[in-house]
C-alpha positions in Angstrom: 104.1 93.9 85.8 101.1 96.2 87.0 101.1 94.7 90.6 104.8 95.6 90.8 104.2 99.3 90.2 101.4 99.8 92.8 100.9 99.7 96.4 104.3 101.3 97.4 104.2 102.1 101.3 107.0 103.5 103.5 108.2 100.1 104.4 108.5 99.0 100.7 110.4 102.1 100.0 112.6 101.8 103.0 113.3 97.9 101.9 114.4 99.4 98.6 116.5 101.9 99.8 118.4 99.7 102.2 118.7 97.1 99.6 120.4 99.2 97.3 122.7 100.9 99.8 123.8 97.3 101.5 124.5 96.1 97.8 126.4 99.1 96.7 128.4 98.7 100.2 129.0 95.0 99.6 130.5 96.0 96.1 132.8 98.7 97.7 133.8 96.3 100.4 133.8 93.0 98.4 131.7 91.3 100.9 129.5 88.4 99.8 127.2 88.2 102.8 126.4 91.7 102.5 125.4 91.3 99.0 123.2 88.3 99.8 121.5 90.4 102.5 121.0 93.2 100.0 119.3 91.2 97.4 117.0 89.8 99.6 115.8 93.0 100.7 115.7 94.3 97.1 113.5 91.2 96.1 111.3 91.9 99.2 110.8 95.3 97.8 110.3 94.7 94.4 107.9 91.7 94.8 106.1 93.3 97.9 106.8 90.3 99.9 107.8 89.8 103.6 105.8 89.5 106.9 102.5 91.0 106.9 100.6 92.6 109.9 100.2 89.2 111.8 103.8 88.7 112.0 104.2 85.7 109.5 101.5 83.5 111.3 100.3 80.6 109.7 96.6 80.5 109.1 94.9 77.9 111.0 91.3 76.4 110.2 89.2 76.9 113.1 86.6 74.3 112.1 89.1 71.4 112.6 90.1 72.6 116.2 88.7 70.7 119.1 87.0 72.1 122.0 88.0 70.9 125.2 
């Protein structure tokens, strides 16, 4: 619980605002796809997940790479 309440930055706050706004718009317009997108953004904001600075790169092990 403590990790959910710390390290809030601008992007995390924007995801939270966008998620809540999209969910409220989807309820008003009765749109299922918008609510899925809104819940996805809201979950990213709450759990502080998503792409990092490296842009979702998969880390590679440099020791196993062959040199040519």
